[in-house]
C-alpha positions as a Markdown table, in Angstrom:
| # | Residue | x | y | z |
|---|---|---|---|---|
| 1 | Unk | 36.6 | 187.7 | 117.2 |
| 2 | Unk | 36.9 | 190.6 | 114.8 |
| 3 | Unk | 36.8 | 190.3 | 111.0 |
| 4 | Unk | 40.0 | 192.3 | 110.8 |
| 5 | Unk | 41.9 | 189.7 | 113.0 |
| 6 | Unk | 40.5 | 186.8 | 111.0 |
| 7 | Unk | 41.4 | 188.4 | 107.7 |
| 8 | Unk | 44.9 | 189.1 | 109.1 |
| 9 | Unk | 45.3 | 185.5 | 110.1 |
| 10 | Unk | 44.3 | 184.3 | 106.6 |
| 11 | Unk | 47.0 | 186.6 | 105.2 |
| 12 | Unk | 49.6 | 185.2 | 107.7 |
| 13 | Unk | 48.6 | 181.7 | 106.6 |
| 14 | Unk | 49.0 | 182.6 | 103.0 |
| 15 | Unk | 52.4 | 184.1 | 103.7 |
| 16 | Unk | 53.4 | 180.9 | 105.7 |
| 17 | Unk | 52.3 | 178.7 | 102.7 |
| 18 | Unk | 54.5 | 180.8 | 100.5 |
| 19 | Unk | 57.5 | 180.3 | 102.8 |
| 20 | Unk | 56.8 | 176.5 | 103.0 |
| 21 | Unk | 56.6 | 176.3 | 99.2 |
| 22 | Unk | 59.8 | 178.2 | 98.7 |
| 23 | Unk | 61.8 | 176.2 | 101.3 |
| 24 | Unk | 60.5 | 172.8 | 100.3 |
| 25 | Unk | 60.8 | 173.7 | 96.6 |
| 26 | Unk | 64.4 | 174.7 | 97.0 |
| 27 | Unk | 65.2 | 171.4 | 98.6 |
| 28 | Unk | 63.3 | 169.5 | 95.8 |
| 29 | Unk | 65.1 | 171.3 | 93.0 |
| 30 | Unk | 68.2 | 169.2 | 93.6 |
| 31 | Unk | 66.0 | 166.3 | 92.2 |
| 32 | Unk | 64.9 | 168.3 | 89.2 |
| 33 | Unk | 61.3 | 168.7 | 90.4 |
| 34 | Unk | 59.2 | 171.3 | 92.2 |
| 35 | Unk | 56.6 | 171.0 | 94.9 |
| 36 | Unk | 53.7 | 170.5 | 92.5 |
| 37 | Unk | 55.5 | 167.6 | 90.7 |
| 38 | Unk | 56.4 | 166.1 | 94.1 |
| 39 | Unk | 52.8 | 166.2 | 95.2 |
| 40 | Unk | 51.7 | 164.4 | 92.0 |
| 41 | Unk | 54.4 | 161.7 | 92.4 |
| 42 | Unk | 53.4 | 161.3 | 96.1 |
| 43 | Unk | 49.7 | 160.9 | 95.3 |
| 44 | Unk | 50.4 | 158.4 | 92.5 |
| 45 | Unk | 52.8 | 156.4 | 94.7 |
| 46 | Unk | 50.1 | 156.1 | 97.3 |
| 47 | Unk | 47.3 | 155.2 | 94.9 |
| 48 | Unk | 46.0 | 151.8 | 94.2 |
| 49 | Unk | 48.1 | 150.2 | 91.5 |
| 50 | Unk | 50.0 | 153.5 | 91.5 |
| 51 | Unk | 47.6 | 155.1 | 89.0 |
| 52 | Unk | 44.7 | 157.5 | 89.1 |
| 53 | Unk | 42.2 | 159.2 | 86.9 |
| 54 | Unk | 43.5 | 162.7 | 86.0 |
| 55 | Unk | 40.4 | 164.4 | 87.4 |
| 56 | Unk | 40.9 | 162.6 | 90.8 |
| 57 | Unk | 44.6 | 163.5 | 90.8 |
| 58 | Unk | 43.8 | 167.1 | 90.1 |
| 59 | Unk | 41.4 | 167.2 | 93.1 |
| 60 | Unk | 43.9 | 165.6 | 95.4 |
| 61 | Unk | 46.7 | 168.0 | 94.6 |
| 62 | Unk | 44.5 | 171.1 | 94.5 |
| 63 | Unk | 44.6 | 171.8 | 90.8 |
| 64 | Unk | 42.0 | 172.2 | 88.1 |
| 65 | Unk | 41.7 | 169.3 | 85.6 |
| 66 | Unk | 43.3 | 171.6 | 83.0 |
| 67 | Unk | 46.0 | 172.6 | 85.5 |
| 68 | Unk | 47.0 | 169.1 | 86.2 |
| 69 | Unk | 47.1 | 168.3 | 82.5 |
| 70 | Unk | 49.5 | 171.2 | 82.0 |
| 71 | Unk | 51.6 | 169.9 | 84.9 |
| 72 | Unk | 51.6 | 166.3 | 83.7 |
| 73 | Unk | 52.6 | 166.9 | 80.0 |
| 74 | Unk | 56.2 | 167.9 | 80.8 |
| 75 | Unk | 56.3 | 165.2 | 83.5 |
| 76 | Unk | 55.4 | 162.6 | 80.9 |
| 77 | Unk | 58.0 | 164.0 | 78.5 |
| 78 | Unk | 60.8 | 163.5 | 81.0 |
| 79 | Unk | 59.6 | 160.1 | 82.0 |
| 80 | Unk | 58.2 | 160.7 | 85.5 |
| 81 | Unk | 54.6 | 159.6 | 84.7 |
| 82 | Unk | 52.9 | 157.6 | 82.0 |
| 83 | Unk | 49.5 | 158.0 | 80.3 |
| 84 | Unk | 47.2 | 155.0 | 80.2 |
| 85 | Unk | 44.0 | 154.4 | 78.5 |
| 86 | Unk | 41.2 | 153.1 | 80.6 |
| 87 | Unk | 40.1 | 149.8 | 79.1 |
| 88 | Unk | 36.5 | 150.3 | 80.4 |
| 89 | Unk | 36.0 | 153.9 | 79.3 |
| 90 | Unk | 38.1 | 155.5 | 76.5 |
| 91 | Unk | 37.0 | 159.0 | 77.7 |
| 92 | Unk | 38.7 | 158.6 | 81.0 |
| 93 | Unk | 42.5 | 158.8 | 80.9 |
| 94 | Unk | 44.7 | 157.4 | 83.7 |
| 95 | Unk | 48.1 | 158.5 | 84.7 |
| 96 | Unk | 50.6 | 156.3 | 86.5 |
| 97 | Unk | 54.0 | 156.8 | 88.1 |
| 98 | Unk | 56.9 | 155.4 | 86.0 |
| 99 | Unk | 59.9 | 153.5 | 87.3 |
| 100 | Unk | 62.0 | 156.7 | 86.9 |
| 101 | Unk | 59.2 | 158.7 | 88.7 |
| 102 | Unk | 59.3 | 156.2 | 91.6 |
| 103 | Unk | 63.1 | 156.5 | 91.9 |
| 104 | Unk | 63.0 | 160.3 | 91.8 |
| 105 | Unk | 60.1 | 160.4 | 94.3 |
| 106 | Unk | 62.0 | 158.1 | 96.7 |
| 107 | Unk | 65.1 | 160.3 | 96.6 |
| 108 | Unk | 63.1 | 163.5 | 96.8 |
| 109 | Unk | 61.1 | 162.2 | 99.7 |
| 110 | Unk | 64.2 | 162.2 | 101.9 |
| 111 | Unk | 64.9 | 165.9 | 101.0 |
| 112 | Unk | 61.2 | 166.7 | 101.6 |
| 113 | Unk | 61.3 | 165.1 | 105.0 |
| 114 | Unk | 64.6 | 166.9 | 106.0 |
| 115 | Unk | 63.2 | 170.3 | 104.8 |
| 116 | Unk | 60.0 | 169.7 | 106.7 |
| 117 | Unk | 61.8 | 168.9 | 109.9 |
| 118 | Unk | 64.0 | 172.0 | 109.5 |
| 119 | Unk | 61.0 | 174.2 | 108.9 |
| 120 | Unk | 59.4 | 173.2 | 112.2 |
| 121 | Unk | 62.7 | 173.2 | 114.2 |
| 122 | Unk | 61.8 | 176.4 | 116.1 |
| 123 | Unk | 58.8 | 174.6 | 117.8 |
| 124 | Unk | 59.3 | 172.4 | 120.7 |
| 125 | Unk | 57.2 | 169.1 | 120.6 |
| 126 | Unk | 54.4 | 170.5 | 122.7 |
| 127 | Unk | 53.9 | 173.6 | 120.5 |
| 128 | Unk | 54.2 | 171.5 | 117.4 |
| 129 | Unk | 51.4 | 169.2 | 118.7 |
| 130 | Unk | 49.3 | 172.3 | 119.5 |
| 131 | Unk | 49.8 | 173.7 | 116.0 |
| 132 | Unk | 48.9 | 170.4 | 114.4 |
| 133 | Unk | 45.7 | 170.3 | 116.5 |
| 134 | Unk | 44.7 | 173.8 | 115.5 |
| 135 | Unk | 45.4 | 173.2 | 111.8 |
| 136 | Unk | 43.4 | 170.0 | 111.9 |
| 137 | Unk | 40.4 | 171.9 | 113.5 |
| 138 | Unk | 40.5 | 174.6 | 110.9 |
| 139 | Unk | 41.0 | 172.3 | 107.9 |
| 140 | Unk | 38.2 | 169.9 | 108.8 |
| 141 | Unk | 35.5 | 172.6 | 108.4 |
């Protein structure tokens, strides 16, 4: 395979990611959040006791520790998340999803799912499964 084809494929994937972010983000905006906030709420809702260390959260949503802090500060101000001190280590701060954050996430999840289904509507089930397999093969490396 040529380097030019591979580089072109990476550019197509980046363009696809941008389209996904825009379409999903538009759907989430009805709930007052964007895709990054949704990903934070989703990770926290799935976490043990619905709380995580900031550094772990950053890793799971693909942000730097300082990037996740910049994202969490306004989320805390509007009541989506709460800061918690770690009783075992004061240097490690935890973040948890609030009651408001849980409600917003549950409502936004419906919009996220509808937008996701609409995005893949052009693919029949066989092609969707093939794409899922290919993406899995590339992302596991």
